[in-house]
PDB file of N, CA, C, O and CB in Angstrom:
ATOM      1  N   MET A   1      38.278 -20.471   1.693  1.00  0.00           N
ATOM      2  CA  MET A   1      37.092 -20.759   2.445  1.00  0.00           C
ATOM      3  C   MET A   1      35.883 -20.424   1.563  1.00  0.00           C
ATOM      4  O   MET A   1      35.768 -19.312   1.047  1.00  0.00           O
ATOM      5  CB  MET A   1      37.070 -19.965   3.783  1.00  0.00           C
ATOM      6  N   ALA A   2      35.023 -21.360   1.405  1.00  0.00           N
ATOM      7  CA  ALA A   2      33.846 -21.181   0.560  1.00  0.00           C
ATOM      8  C   ALA A   2      32.607 -20.952   1.422  1.00  0.00           C
ATOM      9  O   ALA A   2      32.431 -21.560   2.477  1.00  0.00           O
ATOM     10  CB  ALA A   2      33.644 -22.404  -0.360  1.00  0.00           C
ATOM     11  N   GLU A   3      31.781 -20.075   0.942  1.00  0.00           N
ATOM     12  CA  GLU A   3      30.509 -19.833   1.616  1.00  0.00           C
ATOM     13  C   GLU A   3      29.392 -20.413   0.765  1.00  0.00           C
ATOM     14  O   GLU A   3      29.385 -20.255  -0.455  1.00  0.00           O
ATOM     15  CB  GLU A   3      30.282 -18.313   1.872  1.00  0.00           C
ATOM     16  N   ALA A   4      28.480 -21.062   1.393  1.00  0.00           N
ATOM     17  CA  ALA A   4      27.349 -21.644   0.678  1.00  0.00           C
ATOM     18  C   ALA A   4      26.053 -21.079   1.236  1.00  0.00           C
ATOM     19  O   ALA A   4      25.882 -20.956   2.449  1.00  0.00           O
ATOM     20  CB  ALA A   4      27.360 -23.187   0.781  1.00  0.00           C
ATOM     21  N   THR A   5      25.163 -20.746   0.350  1.00  0.00           N
ATOM     22  CA  THR A   5      23.851 -20.283   0.769  1.00  0.00           C
ATOM     23  C   THR A   5      22.804 -21.212   0.175  1.00  0.00           C
ATOM     24  O   THR A   5      22.969 -21.750  -0.919  1.00  0.00           O
ATOM     25  CB  THR A   5      23.607 -18.809   0.335  1.00  0.00           C
ATOM     26  N   THR A   6      21.752 -21.379   0.905  1.00  0.00           N
ATOM     27  CA  THR A   6      20.664 -22.212   0.410  1.00  0.00           C
ATOM     28  C   THR A   6      19.434 -21.340   0.228  1.00  0.00           C
ATOM     29  O   THR A   6      19.115 -20.509   1.079  1.00  0.00           O
ATOM     30  CB  THR A   6      20.370 -23.396   1.377  1.00  0.00           C
ATOM     31  N   GLY A   7      18.752 -21.537  -0.885  1.00  0.00           N
ATOM     32  CA  GLY A   7      17.542 -20.780  -1.145  1.00  0.00           C
ATOM     33  C   GLY A   7      16.331 -21.485  -0.575  1.00  0.00           C
ATOM     34  O   GLY A   7      16.382 -22.663  -0.224  1.00  0.00           O
ATOM     35  N   SER A   8      15.260 -20.755  -0.492  1.00  0.00           N
ATOM     36  CA  SER A   8      14.025 -21.298   0.046  1.00  0.00           C
ATOM     37  C   SER A   8      13.085 -21.643  -1.107  1.00  0.00           C
ATOM     38  O   SER A   8      12.989 -20.903  -2.087  1.00  0.00           O
ATOM     39  CB  SER A   8      13.359 -20.297   1.025  1.00  0.00           C
ATOM     40  N   ASP A   9      12.404 -22.759  -0.978  1.00  0.00           N
ATOM     41  CA  ASP A   9      11.396 -23.108  -1.970  1.00  0.00           C
ATOM     42  C   ASP A   9      10.169 -22.211  -1.852  1.00  0.00           C
ATOM     43  O   ASP A   9       9.353 -22.141  -2.771  1.00  0.00           O
ATOM     44  CB  ASP A   9      10.992 -24.570  -1.820  1.00  0.00           C
ATOM     45  N   MET A  10      10.043 -21.533  -0.729  1.00  0.00           N
ATOM     46  CA  MET A  10       8.924 -20.617  -0.533  1.00  0.00           C
ATOM     47  C   MET A  10       8.972 -19.491  -1.557  1.00  0.00           C
ATOM     48  O   MET A  10       7.929 -19.073  -2.059  1.00  0.00           O
ATOM     49  CB  MET A  10       8.938 -20.044   0.892  1.00  0.00           C
ATOM     50  N   GLY A  11      10.152 -18.997  -1.874  1.00  0.00           N
ATOM     51  CA  GLY A  11      10.297 -17.937  -2.862  1.00  0.00           C
ATOM     52  C   GLY A  11       9.824 -18.368  -4.233  1.00  0.00           C
ATOM     53  O   GLY A  11       9.196 -17.589  -4.950  1.00  0.00           O
ATOM     54  N   ILE A  12      10.121 -19.599  -4.602  1.00  0.00           N
ATOM     55  CA  ILE A  12       9.691 -20.106  -5.903  1.00  0.00           C
ATOM     56  C   ILE A  12       8.179 -20.255  -5.941  1.00  0.00           C
ATOM     57  O   ILE A  12       7.538 -19.899  -6.930  1.00  0.00           O
ATOM     58  CB  ILE A  12      10.367 -21.451  -6.212  1.00  0.00           C
ATOM     59  N   GLY A  13       7.614 -20.779  -4.871  1.00  0.00           N
ATOM     60  CA  GLY A  13       6.165 -20.966  -4.812  1.00  0.00           C
ATOM     61  C   GLY A  13       5.405 -19.655  -4.844  1.00  0.00           C
ATOM     62  O   GLY A  13       4.401 -19.534  -5.546  1.00  0.00           O
ATOM     63  N   VAL A  14       5.874 -18.677  -4.091  1.00  0.00           N
ATOM     64  CA  VAL A  14       5.209 -17.372  -4.070  1.00  0.00           C
ATOM     65  C   VAL A  14       5.327 -16.698  -5.429  1.00  0.00           C
ATOM     66  O   VAL A  14       4.376 -16.076  -5.904  1.00  0.00           O
ATOM     67  CB  VAL A  14       5.810 -16.470  -2.973  1.00  0.00           C
ATOM     68  N   ALA A  15       6.494 -16.822  -6.055  1.00  0.00           N
ATOM     69  CA  ALA A  15       6.683 -16.238  -7.381  1.00  0.00           C
ATOM     70  C   ALA A  15       5.753 -16.883  -8.403  1.00  0.00           C
ATOM     71  O   ALA A  15       5.175 -16.191  -9.241  1.00  0.00           O
ATOM     72  CB  ALA A  15       8.139 -16.389  -7.828  1.00  0.00           C
ATOM     73  N   MET A  16       5.609 -18.190  -8.337  1.00  0.00           N
ATOM     74  CA  MET A  16       4.715 -18.875  -9.269  1.00  0.00           C
ATOM     75  C   MET A  16       3.260 -18.489  -9.023  1.00  0.00           C
ATOM     76  O   MET A  16       2.498 -18.301  -9.971  1.00  0.00           O
ATOM     77  CB  MET A  16       4.882 -20.390  -9.149  1.00  0.00           C
ATOM     78  N   LEU A  17       2.871 -18.370  -7.750  1.00  0.00           N
ATOM     79  CA  LEU A  17       1.500 -17.998  -7.420  1.00  0.00           C
ATOM     80  C   LEU A  17       1.147 -16.627  -7.985  1.00  0.00           C
ATOM     81  O   LEU A  17       0.133 -16.473  -8.666  1.00  0.00           O
ATOM     82  CB  LEU A  17       1.297 -18.010  -5.909  1.00  0.00           C
ATOM     83  N   PHE A  18       1.982 -15.633  -7.701  1.00  0.00           N
ATOM     84  CA  PHE A  18       1.667 -14.292  -8.168  1.00  0.00           C
ATOM     85  C   PHE A  18       1.890 -14.137  -9.664  1.00  0.00           C
ATOM     86  O   PHE A  18       1.279 -13.275 -10.295  1.00  0.00           O
ATOM     87  CB  PHE A  18       2.494 -13.278  -7.421  1.00  0.00           C
ATOM     88  N   GLY A  19       2.753 -14.956 -10.234  1.00  0.00           N
ATOM     89  CA  GLY A  19       2.884 -14.977 -11.689  1.00  0.00           C
ATOM     90  C   GLY A  19       1.606 -15.468 -12.351  1.00  0.00           C
ATOM     91  O   GLY A  19       1.156 -14.905 -13.349  1.00  0.00           O
ATOM     92  N   LEU A  20       1.028 -16.519 -11.789  1.00  0.00           N
ATOM     93  CA  LEU A  20      -0.240 -17.032 -12.326  1.00  0.00           C
ATOM     94  C   LEU A  20      -1.381 -16.052 -12.105  1.00  0.00           C
ATOM     95  O   LEU A  20      -2.250 -15.912 -12.965  1.00  0.00           O
ATOM     96  CB  LEU A  20      -0.584 -18.373 -11.685  1.00  0.00           C
ATOM     97  N   LEU A  21      -1.390 -15.369 -10.959  1.00  0.00           N
ATOM     98  CA  LEU A  21      -2.412 -14.346 -10.733  1.00  0.00           C
ATOM     99  C   LEU A  21      -2.277 -13.191 -11.728  1.00  0.00           C
ATOM    100  O   LEU A  21      -3.278 -12.645 -12.191  1.00  0.00           O
ATOM    101  CB  LEU A  21      -2.321 -13.816  -9.299  1.00  0.00           C
ATOM    102  N   GLY A  22      -1.044 -12.826 -12.049  1.00  0.00           N
ATOM    103  CA  GLY A  22      -0.818 -11.776 -13.043  1.00  0.00           C
ATOM    104  C   GLY A  22      -1.292 -12.191 -14.421  1.00  0.00           C
ATOM    105  O   GLY A  22      -1.910 -11.402 -15.135  1.00  0.00           O
ATOM    106  N   VAL A  23      -1.006 -13.422 -14.795  1.00  0.00           N
ATOM    107  CA  VAL A  23      -1.475 -13.930 -16.089  1.00  0.00           C
ATOM    108  C   VAL A  23      -3.001 -14.001 -16.103  1.00  0.00           C
ATOM    109  O   VAL A  23      -3.629 -13.694 -17.116  1.00  0.00           O
ATOM    110  CB  VAL A  23      -0.866 -15.326 -16.384  1.00  0.00           C
ATOM    111  N   GLY A  24      -3.598 -14.408 -14.977  1.00  0.00           N
ATOM    112  CA  GLY A  24      -5.058 -14.434 -14.885  1.00  0.00           C
ATOM    113  C   GLY A  24      -5.664 -13.048 -15.052  1.00  0.00           C
ATOM    114  O   GLY A  24      -6.678 -12.888 -15.731  1.00  0.00           O
ATOM    115  N   GLY A  25      -5.050 -12.055 -14.438  1.00  0.00           N
ATOM    116  CA  GLY A  25      -5.521 -10.680 -14.599  1.00  0.00           C
ATOM    117  C   GLY A  25      -5.412 -10.198 -16.035  1.00  0.00           C
ATOM    118  O   GLY A  25      -6.286  -9.482 -16.522  1.00  0.00           O
ATOM    119  N   ALA A  26      -4.331 -10.592 -16.719  1.00  0.00           N
ATOM    120  CA  ALA A  26      -4.162 -10.215 -18.123  1.00  0.00           C
ATOM    121  C   ALA A  26      -5.210 -10.896 -18.996  1.00  0.00           C
ATOM    122  O   ALA A  26      -5.706 -10.292 -19.948  1.00  0.00           O
ATOM    123  CB  ALA A  26      -2.750 -10.576 -18.611  1.00  0.00           C
ATOM    124  N   VAL A  27      -5.553 -12.139 -18.686  1.00  0.00           N
ATOM    125  CA  VAL A  27      -6.586 -12.844 -19.450  1.00  0.00           C
ATOM    126  C   VAL A  27      -7.944 -12.173 -19.246  1.00  0.00           C
ATOM    127  O   VAL A  27      -8.708 -12.007 -20.196  1.00  0.00           O
ATOM    128  CB  VAL A  27      -6.653 -14.335 -19.031  1.00  0.00           C
ATOM    129  N   VAL A  28      -8.238 -11.789 -18.008  1.00  0.00           N
ATOM    130  CA  VAL A  28      -9.487 -11.069 -17.732  1.00  0.00           C
ATOM    131  C   VAL A  28      -9.503  -9.754 -18.496  1.00  0.00           C
ATOM    132  O   VAL A  28     -10.526  -9.384 -19.073  1.00  0.00           O
ATOM    133  CB  VAL A  28      -9.655 -10.812 -16.212  1.00  0.00           C
ATOM    134  N   MET A  29      -8.389  -9.053 -18.505  1.00  0.00           N
ATOM    135  CA  MET A  29      -8.301  -7.781 -19.214  1.00  0.00           C
ATOM    136  C   MET A  29      -8.569  -7.971 -20.704  1.00  0.00           C
ATOM    137  O   MET A  29      -9.324  -7.209 -21.307  1.00  0.00           O
ATOM    138  CB  MET A  29      -6.925  -7.142 -19.000  1.00  0.00           C
ATOM    139  N   TYR A  30      -7.949  -8.985 -21.290  1.00  0.00           N
ATOM    140  CA  TYR A  30      -8.131  -9.234 -22.724  1.00  0.00           C
ATOM    141  C   TYR A  30      -9.561  -9.650 -23.045  1.00  0.00           C
ATOM    142  O   TYR A  30     -10.160  -9.145 -23.994  1.00  0.00           O
ATOM    143  CB  TYR A  30      -7.160 -10.310 -23.202  1.00  0.00           C
ATOM    144  N   ALA A  31     -10.108 -10.573 -22.253  1.00  0.00           N
ATOM    145  CA  ALA A  31     -11.467 -11.049 -22.512  1.00  0.00           C
ATOM    146  C   ALA A  31     -12.480  -9.919 -22.371  1.00  0.00           C
ATOM    147  O   ALA A  31     -13.431  -9.835 -23.148  1.00  0.00           O
ATOM    148  CB  ALA A  31     -11.823 -12.196 -21.560  1.00  0.00           C
ATOM    149  N   ALA A  32     -12.281  -9.060 -21.396  1.00  0.00           N
ATOM    150  CA  ALA A  32     -13.198  -7.943 -21.201  1.00  0.00           C
ATOM    151  C   ALA A  32     -13.064  -6.917 -22.324  1.00  0.00           C
ATOM    152  O   ALA A  32     -14.056  -6.318 -22.740  1.00  0.00           O
ATOM    153  CB  ALA A  32     -12.944  -7.278 -19.849  1.00  0.00           C
ATOM    154  N   ALA A  33     -11.849  -6.713 -22.811  1.00  0.00           N
ATOM    155  CA  ALA A  33     -11.651  -5.764 -23.905  1.00  0.00           C
ATOM    156  C   ALA A  33     -12.298  -6.270 -25.187  1.00  0.00           C
ATOM    157  O   ALA A  33     -12.869  -5.490 -25.950  1.00  0.00           O
ATOM    158  CB  ALA A  33     -10.157  -5.512 -24.132  1.00  0.00           C
ATOM    159  N   VAL A  34     -12.209  -7.577 -25.424  1.00  0.00           N
ATOM    160  CA  VAL A  34     -12.852  -8.150 -26.614  1.00  0.00           C
ATOM    161  C   VAL A  34     -14.370  -8.040 -26.490  1.00  0.00           C
ATOM    162  O   VAL A  34     -15.066  -7.827 -27.483  1.00  0.00           O
ATOM    163  CB  VAL A  34     -12.430  -9.634 -26.809  1.00  0.00           C
ATOM    164  N   GLY A  35     -14.875  -8.186 -25.276  1.00  0.00           N
ATOM    165  CA  GLY A  35     -16.318  -8.076 -25.037  1.00  0.00           C
ATOM    166  C   GLY A  35     -16.799  -6.648 -24.860  1.00  0.00           C
ATOM    167  O   GLY A  35     -17.967  -6.436 -24.534  1.00  0.00           O
ATOM    168  N   HIS A  36     -15.942  -5.670 -25.063  1.00  0.00           N
ATOM    169  CA  HIS A  36     -16.262  -4.239 -24.990  1.00  0.00           C
ATOM    170  C   HIS A  36     -16.734  -3.816 -23.601  1.00  0.00           C
ATOM    171  O   HIS A  36     -17.623  -2.973 -23.482  1.00  0.00           O
ATOM    172  CB  HIS A  36     -17.330  -3.893 -26.014  1.00  0.00           C
ATOM    173  N   ASP A  37     -16.150  -4.393 -22.550  1.00  0.00           N
ATOM    174  CA  ASP A  37     -16.447  -3.982 -21.174  1.00  0.00           C
ATOM    175  C   ASP A  37     -15.194  -3.300 -20.621  1.00  0.00           C
ATOM    176  O   ASP A  37     -14.290  -3.962 -20.110  1.00  0.00           O
ATOM    177  CB  ASP A  37     -16.879  -5.217 -20.273  1.00  0.00           C
ATOM    178  N   GLN A  38     -15.153  -1.981 -20.728  1.00  0.00           N
ATOM    179  CA  GLN A  38     -13.961  -1.231 -20.366  1.00  0.00           C
ATOM    180  C   GLN A  38     -13.694  -1.227 -18.865  1.00  0.00           C
ATOM    181  O   GLN A  38     -12.536  -1.200 -18.447  1.00  0.00           O
ATOM    182  CB  GLN A  38     -14.084   0.178 -20.857  1.00  0.00           C
ATOM    183  N   VAL A  39     -14.740  -1.254 -18.055  1.00  0.00           N
ATOM    184  CA  VAL A  39     -14.556  -1.228 -16.604  1.00  0.00           C
ATOM    185  C   VAL A  39     -13.908  -2.531 -16.133  1.00  0.00           C
ATOM    186  O   VAL A  39     -12.948  -2.504 -15.362  1.00  0.00           O
ATOM    187  CB  VAL A  39     -15.911  -1.007 -15.886  1.00  0.00           C
ATOM    188  N   LEU A  40     -14.423  -3.657 -16.587  1.00  0.00           N
ATOM    189  CA  LEU A  40     -13.850  -4.941 -16.202  1.00  0.00           C
ATOM    190  C   LEU A  40     -12.431  -5.090 -16.752  1.00  0.00           C
ATOM    191  O   LEU A  40     -11.569  -5.683 -16.103  1.00  0.00           O
ATOM    192  CB  LEU A  40     -14.736  -6.093 -16.697  1.00  0.00           C
ATOM    193  N   SER A  41     -12.196  -4.559 -17.931  1.00  0.00           N
ATOM    194  CA  SER A  41     -10.849  -4.593 -18.501  1.00  0.00           C
ATOM    195  C   SER A  41      -9.873  -3.798 -17.634  1.00  0.00           C
ATOM    196  O   SER A  41      -8.733  -4.217 -17.435  1.00  0.00           O
ATOM    197  CB  SER A  41     -10.859  -4.038 -19.936  1.00  0.00           C
ATOM    198  N   GLY A  42     -10.316  -2.670 -17.129  1.00  0.00           N
ATOM    199  CA  GLY A  42      -9.480  -1.870 -16.233  1.00  0.00           C
ATOM    200  C   GLY A  42      -9.187  -2.593 -14.928  1.00  0.00           C
ATOM    201  O   GLY A  42      -8.070  -2.529 -14.416  1.00  0.00           O
ATOM    202  N   TRP A  43     -10.188  -3.279 -14.391  1.00  0.00           N
ATOM    203  CA  TRP A  43      -9.963  -4.050 -13.162  1.00  0.00           C
ATOM    204  C   TRP A  43      -9.017  -5.215 -13.417  1.00  0.00           C
ATOM    205  O   TRP A  43      -8.205  -5.554 -12.555  1.00  0.00           O
ATOM    206  CB  TRP A  43     -11.296  -4.570 -12.600  1.00  0.00           C
ATOM    207  N   GLY A  44      -9.114  -5.833 -14.597  1.00  0.00           N
ATOM    208  CA  GLY A  44      -8.176  -6.901 -14.941  1.00  0.00           C
ATOM    209  C   GLY A  44      -6.755  -6.384 -15.014  1.00  0.00           C
ATOM    210  O   GLY A  44      -5.824  -7.036 -14.543  1.00  0.00           O
ATOM    211  N   PHE A  45      -6.588  -5.199 -15.611  1.00  0.00           N
ATOM    212  CA  PHE A  45      -5.264  -4.581 -15.682  1.00  0.00           C
ATOM    213  C   PHE A  45      -4.735  -4.250 -14.292  1.00  0.00           C
ATOM    214  O   PHE A  45      -3.563  -4.479 -13.993  1.00  0.00           O
ATOM    215  CB  PHE A  45      -5.314  -3.313 -16.539  1.00  0.00           C
ATOM    216  N   ALA A  46      -5.615  -3.706 -13.442  1.00  0.00           N
ATOM    217  CA  ALA A  46      -5.205  -3.376 -12.070  1.00  0.00           C
ATOM    218  C   ALA A  46      -4.790  -4.628 -11.306  1.00  0.00           C
ATOM    219  O   ALA A  46      -3.810  -4.608 -10.561  1.00  0.00           O
ATOM    220  CB  ALA A  46      -6.344  -2.661 -11.325  1.00  0.00           C
ATOM    221  N   GLY A  47      -5.525  -5.704 -11.488  1.00  0.00           N
ATOM    222  CA  GLY A  47      -5.173  -6.961 -10.832  1.00  0.00           C
ATOM    223  C   GLY A  47      -3.846  -7.504 -11.320  1.00  0.00           C
ATOM    224  O   GLY A  47      -3.034  -7.981 -10.527  1.00  0.00           O
ATOM    225  N   ALA A  48      -3.623  -7.434 -12.626  1.00  0.00           N
ATOM    226  CA  ALA A  48      -2.365  -7.927 -13.188  1.00  0.00           C
ATOM    227  C   ALA A  48      -1.178  -7.103 -12.686  1.00  0.00           C
ATOM    228  O   ALA A  48      -0.133  -7.668 -12.361  1.00  0.00           O
ATOM    229  CB  ALA A  48      -2.418  -7.897 -14.725  1.00  0.00           C
ATOM    230  N   MET A  49      -1.319  -5.802 -12.619  1.00  0.00           N
ATOM    231  CA  MET A  49      -0.225  -4.951 -12.170  1.00  0.00           C
ATOM    232  C   MET A  49       0.031  -5.100 -10.672  1.00  0.00           C
ATOM    233  O   MET A  49       1.179  -5.052 -10.231  1.00  0.00           O
ATOM    234  CB  MET A  49      -0.524  -3.500 -12.503  1.00  0.00           C
ATOM    235  N   THR A  50      -1.021  -5.280  -9.898  1.00  0.00           N
ATOM    236  CA  THR A  50      -0.850  -5.502  -8.462  1.00  0.00           C
ATOM    237  C   THR A  50      -0.129  -6.814  -8.199  1.00  0.00           C
ATOM    238  O   THR A  50       0.783  -6.878  -7.375  1.00  0.00           O
ATOM    239  CB  THR A  50      -2.206  -5.497  -7.750  1.00  0.00           C
ATOM    240  N   ALA A  51      -0.545  -7.861  -8.906  1.00  0.00           N
ATOM    241  CA  ALA A  51       0.118  -9.160  -8.759  1.00  0.00           C
ATOM    242  C   ALA A  51       1.578  -9.073  -9.191  1.00  0.00           C
ATOM    243  O   ALA A  51       2.444  -9.690  -8.570  1.00  0.00           O
ATOM    244  CB  ALA A  51      -0.615 -10.236  -9.581  1.00  0.00           C
ATOM    245  N   ALA A  52       1.859  -8.319 -10.241  1.00  0.00           N
ATOM    246  CA  ALA A  52       3.240  -8.173 -10.705  1.00  0.00           C
ATOM    247  C   ALA A  52       4.097  -7.435  -9.683  1.00  0.00           C
ATOM    248  O   ALA A  52       5.251  -7.802  -9.462  1.00  0.00           O
ATOM    249  CB  ALA A  52       3.275  -7.434 -12.041  1.00  0.00           C
ATOM    250  N   ALA A  53       3.546  -6.406  -9.063  1.00  0.00           N
ATOM    251  CA  ALA A  53       4.298  -5.660  -8.050  1.00  0.00           C
ATOM    252  C   ALA A  53       4.596  -6.534  -6.837  1.00  0.00           C
ATOM    253  O   ALA A  53       5.705  -6.507  -6.304  1.00  0.00           O
ATOM    254  CB  ALA A  53       3.522  -4.408  -7.619  1.00  0.00           C
ATOM    255  N   ILE A  54       3.599  -7.309  -6.402  1.00  0.00           N
ATOM    256  CA  ILE A  54       3.815  -8.207  -5.263  1.00  0.00           C
ATOM    257  C   ILE A  54       4.800  -9.298  -5.641  1.00  0.00           C
ATOM    258  O   ILE A  54       5.605  -9.719  -4.810  1.00  0.00           O
ATOM    259  CB  ILE A  54       2.482  -8.828  -4.790  1.00  0.00           C
ATOM    260  N   LEU A  55       4.749  -9.766  -6.891  1.00  0.00           N
ATOM    261  CA  LEU A  55       5.691 -10.780  -7.374  1.00  0.00           C
ATOM    262  C   LEU A  55       7.128 -10.295  -7.259  1.00  0.00           C
ATOM    263  O   LEU A  55       7.987 -11.023  -6.763  1.00  0.00           O
ATOM    264  CB  LEU A  55       5.380 -11.150  -8.826  1.00  0.00           C
ATOM    265  N   ILE A  56       7.396  -9.090  -7.706  1.00  0.00           N
ATOM    266  CA  ILE A  56       8.752  -8.540  -7.640  1.00  0.00           C
ATOM    267  C   ILE A  56       9.195  -8.376  -6.190  1.00  0.00           C
ATOM    268  O   ILE A  56      10.335  -8.690  -5.850  1.00  0.00           O
ATOM    269  CB  ILE A  56       8.824  -7.188  -8.375  1.00  0.00           C
ATOM    270  N   ALA A  57       8.297  -7.885  -5.335  1.00  0.00           N
ATOM    271  CA  ALA A  57       8.637  -7.729  -3.918  1.00  0.00           C
ATOM    272  C   ALA A  57       8.918  -9.082  -3.272  1.00  0.00           C
ATOM    273  O   ALA A  57       9.846  -9.203  -2.472  1.00  0.00           O
ATOM    274  CB  ALA A  57       7.502  -7.013  -3.168  1.00  0.00           C
ATOM    275  N   ALA A  58       8.136 -10.092  -3.608  1.00  0.00           N
ATOM    276  CA  ALA A  58       8.332 -11.425  -3.022  1.00  0.00           C
ATOM    277  C   ALA A  58       9.652 -12.037  -3.476  1.00  0.00           C
ATOM    278  O   ALA A  58      10.338 -12.689  -2.689  1.00  0.00           O
ATOM    279  CB  ALA A  58       7.167 -12.353  -3.398  1.00  0.00           C
ATOM    280  N   ILE A  59      10.005 -11.831  -4.728  1.00  0.00           N
ATOM    281  CA  ILE A  59      11.275 -12.353  -5.226  1.00  0.00           C
ATOM    282  C   ILE A  59      12.435 -11.730  -4.456  1.00  0.00           C
ATOM    283  O   ILE A  59      13.372 -12.428  -4.070  1.00  0.00           O
ATOM    284  CB  ILE A  59      11.424 -12.080  -6.740  1.00  0.00           C
ATOM    285  N   HIS A  60      12.374 -10.430  -4.232  1.00  0.00           N
ATOM    286  CA  HIS A  60      13.448  -9.773  -3.492  1.00  0.00           C
ATOM    287  C   HIS A  60      13.436 -10.141  -2.011  1.00  0.00           C
ATOM    288  O   HIS A  60      14.490 -10.190  -1.377  1.00  0.00           O
ATOM    289  CB  HIS A  60      13.340  -8.269  -3.646  1.00  0.00           C
ATOM    290  N   LEU A  61      12.268 -10.395  -1.464  1.00  0.00           N
ATOM    291  CA  LEU A  61      12.158 -10.752  -0.062  1.00  0.00           C
ATOM    292  C   LEU A  61      12.775 -12.124   0.217  1.00  0.00           C
ATOM    293  O   LEU A  61      13.471 -12.299   1.217  1.00  0.00           O
ATOM    294  CB  LEU A  61      10.699 -10.736   0.367  1.00  0.00           C
ATOM    295  N   TYR A  62      12.525 -13.088  -0.655  1.00  0.00           N
ATOM    296  CA  TYR A  62      13.000 -14.445  -0.435  1.00  0.00           C
ATOM    297  C   TYR A  62      14.314 -14.736  -1.134  1.00  0.00           C
ATOM    298  O   TYR A  62      14.730 -15.893  -1.197  1.00  0.00           O
ATOM    299  CB  TYR A  62      11.970 -15.419  -0.891  1.00  0.00           C
ATOM    300  N   GLU A  63      14.971 -13.731  -1.655  1.00  0.00           N
ATOM    301  CA  GLU A  63      16.249 -13.927  -2.361  1.00  0.00           C
ATOM    302  C   GLU A  63      17.369 -14.238  -1.411  1.00  0.00           C
ATOM    303  O   GLU A  63      18.507 -14.430  -1.839  1.00  0.00           O
ATOM    304  CB  GLU A  63      16.606 -12.703  -3.172  1.00  0.00           C
TER     305      GLU A  63
END
């Protein structure tokens, strides 16, 4: 007897969304660091890490 499971496309979409937000935060962090703005660079890092944490949670939620 075989069991089949179907995945949701919602998991892929949410993962892609937060992946892009994480990359956007990393770009902000890099651009701010090159421009010598340490506060904005820190906020970019915080945004990237927050998006990454939500990304991992979303992947496990929709798995």
